[in-house]
All heavy atoms as TSV, in Angstrom:
chain	resi	resn	atom	element	x	y	z
A	1	MET	N	N	79.489	72.213	99.429
A	1	MET	CA	C	80.238	73.254	98.758
A	1	MET	C	C	81.623	73.368	99.368
A	1	MET	O	O	81.776	73.426	100.579
A	1	MET	CB	C	79.489	74.575	98.909
A	1	MET	CG	C	79.657	75.486	97.766
A	1	MET	SD	S	78.501	76.859	97.971
A	1	MET	CE	C	79.340	77.932	96.895
A	2	THR	N	N	82.648	73.438	98.552
A	2	THR	CA	C	84.019	73.508	99.049
A	2	THR	C	C	84.514	74.946	98.978
A	2	THR	O	O	84.170	75.686	98.057
A	2	THR	CB	C	84.951	72.609	98.221
A	2	THR	OG1	O	84.918	73.039	96.870
A	2	THR	CG2	C	84.535	71.152	98.328
A	3	PRO	N	N	85.309	75.345	99.958
A	3	PRO	CA	C	85.861	76.710	99.931
A	3	PRO	C	C	86.863	76.859	98.785
A	3	PRO	O	O	87.458	75.868	98.344
A	3	PRO	CB	C	86.551	76.845	101.288
A	3	PRO	CG	C	86.775	75.461	101.761
A	3	PRO	CD	C	85.733	74.599	101.118
A	4	PRO	N	N	87.042	78.073	98.277
A	4	PRO	CA	C	88.002	78.267	97.192
A	4	PRO	C	C	89.413	77.893	97.642
A	4	PRO	O	O	89.805	78.132	98.777
A	4	PRO	CB	C	87.911	79.748	96.869
A	4	PRO	CG	C	87.020	80.355	97.871
A	4	PRO	CD	C	86.394	79.289	98.681
A	5	SER	N	N	90.130	77.308	96.740
A	5	SER	CA	C	91.480	76.865	97.063
A	5	SER	C	C	92.432	78.054	97.098
A	5	SER	O	O	92.514	78.830	96.151
A	5	SER	CB	C	91.953	75.871	95.991
A	5	SER	OG	O	93.293	75.536	96.208
A	6	SER	N	N	93.146	78.218	98.194
A	6	SER	CA	C	94.107	79.313	98.301
A	6	SER	C	C	95.429	78.960	97.617
A	6	SER	O	O	96.277	79.813	97.438
A	6	SER	CB	C	94.349	79.662	99.767
A	6	SER	OG	O	94.880	78.545	100.436
A	7	LYS	N	N	95.568	77.677	97.229
A	7	LYS	CA	C	96.788	77.259	96.545
A	7	LYS	C	C	96.811	77.754	95.110
A	7	LYS	O	O	97.856	78.025	94.557
A	7	LYS	CB	C	96.909	75.728	96.540
A	7	LYS	CG	C	97.134	75.136	97.892
A	7	LYS	CD	C	97.238	73.633	97.804
A	7	LYS	CE	C	97.392	73.012	99.180
A	7	LYS	NZ	N	97.448	71.556	99.093
A	8	ASN	N	N	95.641	77.873	94.517
A	8	ASN	CA	C	95.554	78.233	93.111
A	8	ASN	C	C	94.503	79.324	92.899
A	8	ASN	O	O	93.474	79.083	92.282
A	8	ASN	CB	C	95.190	76.986	92.303
A	8	ASN	CG	C	95.974	76.900	91.020
A	8	ASN	OD1	O	96.750	77.777	90.717
A	8	ASN	ND2	N	95.739	75.840	90.268
A	9	PRO	N	N	94.730	80.579	93.398
A	9	PRO	CA	C	93.732	81.632	93.219
A	9	PRO	C	C	93.661	82.055	91.753
A	9	PRO	O	O	94.647	81.963	91.023
A	9	PRO	CB	C	94.247	82.763	94.085
A	9	PRO	CG	C	95.702	82.534	94.195
A	9	PRO	CD	C	95.894	81.047	94.111
A	10	ASN	N	N	92.498	82.498	91.324
A	10	ASN	CA	C	92.374	82.898	89.929
A	10	ASN	C	C	93.112	84.222	89.694
A	10	ASN	O	O	93.324	85.004	90.618
A	10	ASN	CB	C	90.910	82.950	89.485
A	10	ASN	CG	C	90.134	84.068	90.140
A	10	ASN	OD1	O	90.688	85.096	90.497
A	10	ASN	ND2	N	88.839	83.878	90.286
A	11	PRO	N	N	93.528	84.487	88.476
A	11	PRO	CA	C	94.324	85.684	88.171
A	11	PRO	C	C	93.602	86.989	88.496
A	11	PRO	O	O	94.229	87.957	88.926
A	11	PRO	CB	C	94.586	85.576	86.671
A	11	PRO	CG	C	94.315	84.172	86.301
A	11	PRO	CD	C	93.367	83.628	87.305
A	12	GLU	N	N	92.289	87.019	88.321
A	12	GLU	CA	C	91.532	88.238	88.615
A	12	GLU	C	C	91.609	88.571	90.100
A	12	GLU	O	O	91.825	89.714	90.487
A	12	GLU	CB	C	90.078	88.062	88.193
A	12	GLU	CG	C	89.240	89.302	88.401
A	12	GLU	CD	C	87.803	89.085	87.989
A	12	GLU	OE1	O	87.578	88.369	86.998
A	12	GLU	OE2	O	86.923	89.627	88.670
A	13	GLN	N	N	91.459	87.557	90.932
A	13	GLN	CA	C	91.514	87.759	92.379
A	13	GLN	C	C	92.917	88.200	92.800
A	13	GLN	O	O	93.062	89.095	93.629
A	13	GLN	CB	C	91.127	86.478	93.108
A	13	GLN	CG	C	91.109	86.630	94.620
A	13	GLN	CD	C	90.746	85.323	95.322
A	13	GLN	OE1	O	90.640	84.283	94.683
A	13	GLN	NE2	N	90.567	85.385	96.616
A	14	THR	N	N	93.924	87.607	92.208
A	14	THR	CA	C	95.304	87.964	92.531
A	14	THR	C	C	95.593	89.416	92.172
A	14	THR	O	O	96.170	90.157	92.971
A	14	THR	CB	C	96.283	87.038	91.778
A	14	THR	OG1	O	95.969	85.687	92.093
A	14	THR	CG2	C	97.714	87.329	92.167
A	15	SER	N	N	95.171	89.838	90.984
A	15	SER	CA	C	95.435	91.218	90.574
A	15	SER	C	C	94.651	92.203	91.432
A	15	SER	O	O	95.143	93.281	91.762
A	15	SER	CB	C	95.106	91.417	89.091
A	15	SER	OG	O	93.725	91.282	88.868
A	16	ARG	N	N	93.435	91.828	91.827
A	16	ARG	CA	C	92.629	92.696	92.689
A	16	ARG	C	C	93.300	92.874	94.045
A	16	ARG	O	O	93.387	93.984	94.576
A	16	ARG	CB	C	91.239	92.079	92.863
A	16	ARG	CG	C	90.258	93.028	93.511
A	16	ARG	CD	C	88.875	92.445	93.621
A	16	ARG	NE	N	88.559	91.539	92.535
A	16	ARG	CZ	C	87.726	90.513	92.625
A	16	ARG	NH1	N	87.110	90.253	93.756
A	16	ARG	NH2	N	87.488	89.725	91.596
A	17	GLU	N	N	93.791	91.777	94.616
A	17	GLU	CA	C	94.471	91.853	95.910
A	17	GLU	C	C	95.747	92.675	95.809
A	17	GLU	O	O	96.092	93.432	96.720
A	17	GLU	CB	C	94.775	90.452	96.423
A	17	GLU	CG	C	93.536	89.698	96.876
A	17	GLU	CD	C	93.842	88.276	97.305
A	17	GLU	OE1	O	95.022	87.871	97.283
A	17	GLU	OE2	O	92.883	87.573	97.663
A	18	LYS	N	N	96.461	92.538	94.698
A	18	LYS	CA	C	97.687	93.304	94.499
A	18	LYS	C	C	97.381	94.800	94.420
A	18	LYS	O	O	98.041	95.615	95.059
A	18	LYS	CB	C	98.394	92.840	93.226
A	18	LYS	CG	C	99.716	93.511	92.994
A	18	LYS	CD	C	100.381	92.978	91.744
A	18	LYS	CE	C	101.698	93.698	91.493
A	18	LYS	NZ	N	102.323	93.247	90.262
A	19	ARG	N	N	96.351	95.168	93.648
A	19	ARG	CA	C	95.952	96.582	93.542
A	19	ARG	C	C	95.525	97.122	94.899
A	19	ARG	O	O	95.889	98.237	95.281
A	19	ARG	CB	C	94.797	96.747	92.552
A	19	ARG	CG	C	95.191	96.757	91.113
A	19	ARG	CD	C	94.062	97.279	90.226
A	19	ARG	NE	N	92.737	96.767	90.567
A	19	ARG	CZ	C	92.174	95.687	90.053
A	19	ARG	NH1	N	92.828	94.976	89.142
A	19	ARG	NH2	N	90.971	95.315	90.416
A	20	ARG	N	N	94.761	96.335	95.628
A	20	ARG	CA	C	94.278	96.768	96.937
A	20	ARG	C	C	95.436	97.005	97.903
A	20	ARG	O	O	95.471	98.005	98.612
A	20	ARG	CB	C	93.325	95.715	97.507
A	20	ARG	CG	C	92.633	96.180	98.762
A	20	ARG	CD	C	91.656	95.158	99.266
A	20	ARG	NE	N	90.611	94.932	98.274
A	20	ARG	CZ	C	89.964	93.782	98.126
A	20	ARG	NH1	N	90.249	92.763	98.907
A	20	ARG	NH2	N	89.019	93.653	97.231
A	21	SER	N	N	96.412	96.109	97.909
A	21	SER	CA	C	97.544	96.279	98.822
A	21	SER	C	C	98.388	97.490	98.420
A	21	SER	O	O	98.883	98.215	99.279
A	21	SER	CB	C	98.397	95.018	98.878
A	21	SER	OG	O	99.014	94.758	97.646
A	22	GLU	N	N	98.525	97.746	97.108
A	22	GLU	CA	C	99.261	98.938	96.664
A	22	GLU	C	C	98.540	100.210	97.082
A	22	GLU	O	O	99.165	101.173	97.532
A	22	GLU	CB	C	99.432	98.908	95.149
A	22	GLU	CG	C	100.421	97.875	94.671
A	22	GLU	CD	C	100.427	97.713	93.156
A	22	GLU	OE1	O	99.591	98.346	92.466
A	22	GLU	OE2	O	101.269	96.943	92.666
A	23	GLN	N	N	97.216	100.217	96.958
A	23	GLN	CA	C	96.441	101.389	97.362
A	23	GLN	C	C	96.531	101.621	98.867
A	23	GLN	O	O	96.638	102.766	99.321
A	23	GLN	CB	C	94.983	101.222	96.952
A	23	GLN	CG	C	94.765	101.318	95.468
A	23	GLN	CD	C	93.342	100.969	95.070
A	23	GLN	OE1	O	92.591	100.375	95.852
A	23	GLN	NE2	N	92.976	101.326	93.846
A	24	LEU	N	N	96.512	100.547	99.637
A	24	LEU	CA	C	96.625	100.682	101.090
A	24	LEU	C	C	97.990	101.239	101.482
A	24	LEU	O	O	98.090	102.102	102.357
A	24	LEU	CB	C	96.391	99.335	101.773
A	24	LEU	CG	C	94.954	98.859	101.802
A	24	LEU	CD1	C	94.878	97.422	102.272
A	24	LEU	CD2	C	94.111	99.747	102.688
A	25	ARG	N	N	99.046	100.757	100.823
A	25	ARG	CA	C	100.386	101.275	101.120
A	25	ARG	C	C	100.496	102.756	100.765
A	25	ARG	O	O	101.068	103.544	101.512
A	25	ARG	CB	C	101.447	100.489	100.356
A	25	ARG	CG	C	101.782	99.178	101.000
A	25	ARG	CD	C	103.019	98.556	100.371
A	25	ARG	NE	N	102.957	97.125	100.529
A	25	ARG	CZ	C	102.562	96.270	99.591
A	25	ARG	NH1	N	102.243	96.695	98.392
A	25	ARG	NH2	N	102.518	94.987	99.838
A	26	ALA	N	N	99.958	103.145	99.613
A	26	ALA	CA	C	99.994	104.549	99.189
A	26	ALA	C	C	99.210	105.425	100.158
A	26	ALA	O	O	99.660	106.513	100.531
A	26	ALA	CB	C	99.446	104.681	97.780
A	27	ASN	N	N	98.059	104.952	100.598
A	27	ASN	CA	C	97.248	105.698	101.551
A	27	ASN	C	C	97.982	105.859	102.878
A	27	ASN	O	O	97.998	106.938	103.469
A	27	ASN	CB	C	95.916	104.990	101.765
A	27	ASN	CG	C	94.972	105.775	102.632
A	27	ASN	OD1	O	95.015	106.994	102.667
A	27	ASN	ND2	N	94.120	105.069	103.346
A	28	LEU	N	N	98.611	104.794	103.328
A	28	LEU	CA	C	99.364	104.860	104.577
A	28	LEU	C	C	100.516	105.851	104.464
A	28	LEU	O	O	100.759	106.640	105.379
A	28	LEU	CB	C	99.898	103.473	104.942
A	28	LEU	CG	C	100.695	103.376	106.239
A	28	LEU	CD1	C	99.854	103.784	107.430
A	28	LEU	CD2	C	101.221	101.973	106.425
A	29	ALA	N	N	101.222	105.848	103.331
A	29	ALA	CA	C	102.333	106.780	103.129
A	29	ALA	C	C	101.823	108.225	103.143
A	29	ALA	O	O	102.447	109.104	103.744
A	29	ALA	CB	C	103.040	106.482	101.814
A	30	ARG	N	N	100.678	108.488	102.491
A	30	ARG	CA	C	100.108	109.848	102.494
A	30	ARG	C	C	99.732	110.273	103.905
A	30	ARG	O	O	99.994	111.409	104.314
A	30	ARG	CB	C	98.866	109.914	101.602
A	30	ARG	CG	C	99.156	110.009	100.136
A	30	ARG	CD	C	97.909	110.362	99.342
A	30	ARG	NE	N	96.808	109.430	99.555
A	30	ARG	CZ	C	96.583	108.336	98.845
A	30	ARG	NH1	N	97.388	108.016	97.859
A	30	ARG	NH2	N	95.555	107.559	99.113
A	31	ARG	N	N	99.113	109.377	104.650
A	31	ARG	CA	C	98.706	109.708	106.015
A	31	ARG	C	C	99.916	109.984	106.904
A	31	ARG	O	O	99.914	110.916	107.711
A	31	ARG	CB	C	97.854	108.589	106.594
A	31	ARG	CG	C	96.483	108.527	105.934
A	31	ARG	CD	C	95.689	107.344	106.370
A	31	ARG	NE	N	95.551	107.289	107.817
A	31	ARG	CZ	C	95.206	106.195	108.488
A	31	ARG	NH1	N	94.962	105.082	107.856
A	31	ARG	NH2	N	95.105	106.212	109.788
A	32	LYS	N	N	100.971	109.184	106.754
A	32	LYS	CA	C	102.186	109.409	107.550
A	32	LYS	C	C	102.810	110.760	107.217
A	32	LYS	O	O	103.232	111.497	108.101
A	32	LYS	CB	C	103.204	108.297	107.297
A	32	LYS	CG	C	102.884	107.017	108.003
A	32	LYS	CD	C	103.990	106.009	107.771
A	32	LYS	CE	C	103.775	104.750	108.563
A	32	LYS	NZ	N	104.877	103.801	108.364
A	33	GLN	N	N	102.866	111.096	105.920
A	33	GLN	CA	C	103.432	112.376	105.509
A	33	GLN	C	C	102.598	113.528	106.052
A	33	GLN	O	O	103.137	114.535	106.510
A	33	GLN	CB	C	103.509	112.463	103.976
A	33	GLN	CG	C	104.099	113.752	103.471
A	33	GLN	CD	C	105.502	113.981	103.964
A	33	GLN	OE1	O	106.301	113.061	104.071
A	33	GLN	NE2	N	105.823	115.211	104.290
A	34	GLN	N	N	101.291	113.382	106.042
A	34	GLN	CA	C	100.414	114.421	106.559
A	34	GLN	C	C	100.638	114.617	108.054
A	34	GLN	O	O	100.722	115.747	108.532
A	34	GLN	CB	C	98.964	114.042	106.287
A	34	GLN	CG	C	97.966	115.118	106.658
A	34	GLN	CD	C	96.548	114.687	106.372
A	34	GLN	OE1	O	96.218	113.513	106.482
A	34	GLN	NE2	N	95.712	115.616	105.995
A	35	ILE	N	N	100.778	113.536	108.791
A	35	ILE	CA	C	101.023	113.627	110.235
A	35	ILE	C	C	102.366	114.294	110.506
A	35	ILE	O	O	102.483	115.149	111.375
A	35	ILE	CB	C	100.949	112.231	110.888
A	35	ILE	CG1	C	99.504	111.743	110.873
A	35	ILE	CG2	C	101.493	112.247	112.306
A	35	ILE	CD1	C	99.339	110.293	111.267
A	36	ARG	N	N	103.395	113.904	109.740
A	36	ARG	CA	C	104.716	114.521	109.919
A	36	ARG	C	C	104.662	116.026	109.672
A	36	ARG	O	O	105.254	116.806	110.411
A	36	ARG	CB	C	105.727	113.886	108.970
A	36	ARG	CG	C	106.191	112.531	109.397
A	36	ARG	CD	C	107.329	112.060	108.499
A	36	ARG	NE	N	107.364	110.626	108.478
A	36	ARG	CZ	C	107.065	109.863	107.430
A	36	ARG	NH1	N	106.749	110.407	106.282
A	36	ARG	NH2	N	107.102	108.570	107.517
A	37	SER	N	N	103.966	116.448	108.611
A	37	SER	CA	C	103.922	117.871	108.290
A	37	SER	C	C	103.139	118.635	109.346
A	37	SER	O	O	103.485	119.760	109.673
A	37	SER	CB	C	103.327	118.101	106.900
A	37	SER	OG	O	101.971	117.749	106.878
A	38	ARG	N	N	102.091	118.035	109.882
A	38	ARG	CA	C	101.337	118.714	110.936
A	38	ARG	C	C	102.157	118.831	112.208
A	38	ARG	O	O	102.094	119.835	112.917
A	38	ARG	CB	C	100.048	117.958	111.230
A	38	ARG	CG	C	99.015	118.145	110.165
A	38	ARG	CD	C	97.757	117.401	110.493
A	38	ARG	NE	N	96.773	117.605	109.435
A	38	ARG	CZ	C	95.633	116.969	109.370
A	38	ARG	NH1	N	95.312	116.087	110.282
A	38	ARG	NH2	N	94.801	117.198	108.385
A	39	ARG	N	N	102.942	117.802	112.503
A	39	ARG	CA	C	103.775	117.820	113.696
A	39	ARG	C	C	104.827	118.917	113.613
A	39	ARG	O	O	105.117	119.598	114.574
A	39	ARG	CB	C	104.471	116.467	113.848
A	39	ARG	CG	C	104.167	115.830	115.166
A	39	ARG	CD	C	104.959	114.576	115.344
A	39	ARG	NE	N	104.056	113.446	115.169
A	39	ARG	CZ	C	104.406	112.271	114.739
A	39	ARG	NH1	N	105.653	112.045	114.405
A	39	ARG	NH2	N	103.544	111.318	114.621
A	40	SER	N	N	105.430	119.093	112.440
A	40	SER	CA	C	106.490	120.072	112.293
A	40	SER	C	C	105.949	121.473	112.054
A	40	SER	O	O	106.707	122.436	112.057
A	40	SER	CB	C	107.413	119.674	111.131
A	40	SER	OG	O	106.716	119.734	109.901
A	41	GLY	N	N	104.647	121.590	111.808
A	41	GLY	CA	C	104.045	122.896	111.590
A	41	GLY	C	C	104.186	123.384	110.160
A	41	GLY	O	O	103.830	124.496	109.850
A	42	ALA	N	N	104.692	122.543	109.262
A	42	ALA	CA	C	104.850	122.931	107.867
A	42	ALA	C	C	103.556	122.687	107.112
A	42	ALA	O	O	102.684	121.955	107.561
A	42	ALA	CB	C	105.979	122.120	107.234
A	43	ALA	N	N	103.460	123.298	105.948
A	43	ALA	CA	C	102.283	123.100	105.112
A	43	ALA	C	C	102.273	121.684	104.568
A	43	ALA	O	O	103.319	121.091	104.321
A	43	ALA	CB	C	102.286	124.096	103.971
A	44	ASP	N	N	101.096	121.149	104.380
A	44	ASP	CA	C	100.940	119.845	103.767
A	44	ASP	C	C	101.261	119.994	102.287
A	44	ASP	O	O	100.773	120.905	101.631
A	44	ASP	CB	C	99.499	119.374	103.966
A	44	ASP	CG	C	99.314	117.921	103.626
A	44	ASP	OD1	O	100.235	117.328	103.049
A	44	ASP	OD2	O	98.243	117.382	103.946
A	45	GLU	N	N	102.104	119.140	101.732
A	45	GLU	CA	C	102.577	119.318	100.376
A	45	GLU	C	C	101.630	118.777	99.320
A	45	GLU	O	O	101.874	118.954	98.133
A	45	GLU	CB	C	103.957	118.676	100.223
A	45	GLU	CG	C	104.985	119.371	101.080
A	45	GLU	CD	C	106.377	118.862	100.847
A	45	GLU	OE1	O	106.604	118.187	99.832
A	45	GLU	OE2	O	107.241	119.149	101.675
A	46	ARG	N	N	100.540	118.151	99.728
A	46	ARG	CA	C	99.576	117.658	98.745
A	46	ARG	C	C	98.772	118.829	98.191
A	46	ARG	O	O	98.602	119.852	98.851
A	46	ARG	CB	C	98.617	116.664	99.387
A	46	ARG	CG	C	99.320	115.408	99.869
A	46	ARG	CD	C	98.353	114.457	100.504
A	46	ARG	NE	N	97.682	115.118	101.619
A	46	ARG	CZ	C	96.446	114.860	102.000
A	46	ARG	NH1	N	95.737	113.976	101.384
A	46	ARG	NH2	N	95.922	115.484	103.007
A	47	ASP	N	N	98.255	118.666	96.976
A	47	ASP	CA	C	97.451	119.716	96.359
A	47	ASP	C	C	96.211	120.036	97.182
A	47	ASP	O	O	95.835	121.191	97.331
A	47	ASP	CB	C	97.025	119.304	94.945
A	47	ASP	CG	C	98.197	119.232	93.996
A	47	ASP	OD1	O	99.220	119.888	94.265
A	47	ASP	OD2	O	98.083	118.517	92.981
A	48	GLU	N	N	95.579	119.005	97.725
A	48	GLU	CA	C	94.359	119.225	98.489
A	48	GLU	C	C	94.639	119.399	99.979
A	48	GLU	O	O	93.735	119.436	100.786
A	48	GLU	CB	C	93.382	118.059	98.271
A	48	GLU	CG	C	93.800	116.758	98.912
A	48	GLU	CD	C	94.755	115.932	98.067
A	48	GLU	OE1	O	95.209	116.368	97.009
A	48	GLU	OE2	O	95.044	114.807	98.492
A	49	GLY	N	N	95.925	119.520	100.353
A	49	GLY	CA	C	96.311	119.581	101.764
A	49	GLY	C	C	96.014	120.912	102.408
A	49	GLY	O	O	95.555	121.861	101.789
A	50	ILE	N	N	96.294	120.983	103.690
A	50	ILE	CA	C	96.055	122.200	104.445
A	50	ILE	C	C	97.253	123.130	104.320
A	50	ILE	O	O	98.366	122.710	104.032
A	50	ILE	CB	C	95.804	121.884	105.939
A	50	ILE	CG1	C	97.007	121.159	106.547
A	50	ILE	CG2	C	94.554	121.052	106.102
A	50	ILE	CD1	C	96.918	120.984	108.048
A	51	THR	N	N	97.035	124.406	104.537
A	51	THR	CA	C	98.132	125.364	104.495
A	51	THR	C	C	98.621	125.608	105.918
A	51	THR	O	O	97.866	125.475	106.879
A	51	THR	CB	C	97.678	126.694	103.875
A	51	THR	OG1	O	96.585	127.202	104.634
A	51	THR	CG2	C	97.248	126.489	102.439
A	52	ALA	N	N	99.871	125.982	106.033
A	52	ALA	CA	C	100.440	126.244	107.348
A	52	ALA	C	C	99.948	127.597	107.849
A	52	ALA	O	O	99.734	128.531	107.074
A	52	ALA	CB	C	101.961	126.238	107.276
A	53	ALA	N	N	99.766	127.695	109.130
A	53	ALA	CA	C	99.367	128.966	109.726
A	53	ALA	C	C	100.568	129.905	109.726
A	53	ALA	O	O	101.689	129.494	109.994
A	53	ALA	CB	C	98.875	128.735	111.148
A	54	GLU	N	N	100.306	131.155	109.391
A	54	GLU	CA	C	101.388	132.132	109.380
A	54	GLU	C	C	101.511	132.765	110.751
A	54	GLU	O	O	100.524	132.979	111.450
A	54	GLU	CB	C	101.112	133.206	108.328
A	54	GLU	CG	C	101.132	132.660	106.920
A	54	GLU	CD	C	100.899	133.762	105.902
A	54	GLU	OE1	O	101.006	134.945	106.266
A	54	GLU	OE2	O	100.623	133.420	104.759
A	55	ASN	N	N	102.733	133.063	111.142
A	55	ASN	CA	C	102.993	133.728	112.402
A	55	ASN	C	C	102.809	135.224	112.206
A	55	ASN	O	O	103.456	135.833	111.377
A	55	ASN	CB	C	104.434	133.443	112.847
A	55	ASN	CG	C	104.492	132.849	114.226
A	55	ASN	OD1	O	103.487	132.745	114.902
A	55	ASN	ND2	N	105.675	132.447	114.633
A	56	THR	N	N	101.901	135.825	112.933
A	56	THR	CA	C	101.691	137.262	112.845
A	56	THR	C	C	102.092	137.896	114.162
A	56	THR	O	O	102.232	137.225	115.181
A	56	THR	CB	C	100.217	137.587	112.540
A	56	THR	OG1	O	99.419	137.096	113.610
A	56	THR	CG2	C	99.767	136.953	111.234
A	57	SER	N	N	102.250	139.192	114.147
A	57	SER	CA	C	102.663	139.870	115.372
A	57	SER	C	C	101.581	139.792	116.441
A	57	SER	O	O	101.868	139.887	117.633
A	57	SER	CB	C	103.002	141.331	115.079
A	57	SER	OG	O	101.864	141.974	114.508
A	58	SER	N	N	100.329	139.597	116.049
A	58	SER	CA	C	99.260	139.476	117.041
A	58	SER	C	C	99.269	138.119	117.743
A	58	SER	O	O	98.650	137.943	118.760
A	58	SER	CB	C	97.894	139.722	116.391
A	58	SER	OG	O	97.658	138.727	115.431
A	59	ASP	N	N	100.005	137.135	117.156
A	59	ASP	CA	C	100.101	135.818	117.762
A	59	ASP	C	C	101.049	135.801	118.950
A	59	ASP	O	O	100.940	134.976	119.835
A	59	ASP	CB	C	100.582	134.779	116.752
A	59	ASP	CG	C	99.533	134.489	115.689
A	59	ASP	OD1	O	98.364	134.836	115.917
A	59	ASP	OD2	O	99.900	133.915	114.650
A	60	THR	N	N	101.996	136.702	118.972
A	60	THR	CA	C	102.978	136.720	120.053
A	60	THR	C	C	102.490	137.616	121.180
A	60	THR	O	O	101.926	138.688	120.925
A	60	THR	CB	C	104.344	137.225	119.536
A	60	THR	OG1	O	104.163	138.522	118.972
A	60	THR	CG2	C	104.915	136.281	118.505
A	61	PRO	N	N	102.656	137.196	122.402
A	61	PRO	CA	C	102.217	138.016	123.527
A	61	PRO	C	C	103.064	139.289	123.631
A	61	PRO	O	O	104.273	139.283	123.422
A	61	PRO	CB	C	102.402	137.126	124.745
A	61	PRO	CG	C	103.328	136.044	124.319
A	61	PRO	CD	C	103.238	135.943	122.834
A	62	SER	N	N	102.412	140.377	123.902
A	62	SER	CA	C	103.150	141.650	124.026
A	62	SER	C	C	103.602	141.837	125.468
A	62	SER	O	O	103.044	141.285	126.402
A	62	SER	CB	C	102.262	142.813	123.594
A	62	SER	OG	O	101.130	142.876	124.442
A	63	SER	N	N	104.612	142.632	125.627
A	63	SER	CA	C	105.153	142.873	126.966
A	63	SER	C	C	104.577	144.128	127.581
A	63	SER	O	O	105.096	144.654	128.558
A	63	SER	CB	C	106.681	142.944	126.906
A	63	SER	OG	O	107.037	144.010	126.038
A	64	GLU	N	N	103.502	144.667	127.010
A	64	GLU	CA	C	102.883	145.877	127.547
A	64	GLU	C	C	102.078	145.526	128.792
A	64	GLU	O	O	101.381	144.543	128.839
A	64	GLU	CB	C	101.929	146.501	126.506
A	64	GLU	CG	C	102.671	146.969	125.269
A	64	GLU	CD	C	101.662	147.481	124.230
A	64	GLU	OE1	O	100.538	147.811	124.597
A	64	GLU	OE2	O	102.044	147.528	123.057
A	65	SER	N	N	102.176	146.355	129.833
A	65	SER	CA	C	101.434	146.110	131.072
A	65	SER	C	C	100.597	147.274	131.435
A	65	SER	O	O	100.881	148.374	131.244
A	65	SER	CB	C	102.381	145.824	132.226
A	65	SER	OG	O	103.103	144.666	131.953
């Protein structure tokens, strides 16, 4: 049995690989954006993303002794 020739891949395989690489790039871009938003403390802009924590007066330490 001979291995498939990489010189002449069939069109179905080529389109599948192209779709897969596009999906991987899109996923990587989403993950990078999510990391950036978490680092800056901003809300994630995706619909299913996390919301930013709000700063409340109870979050800040009081100067009462």
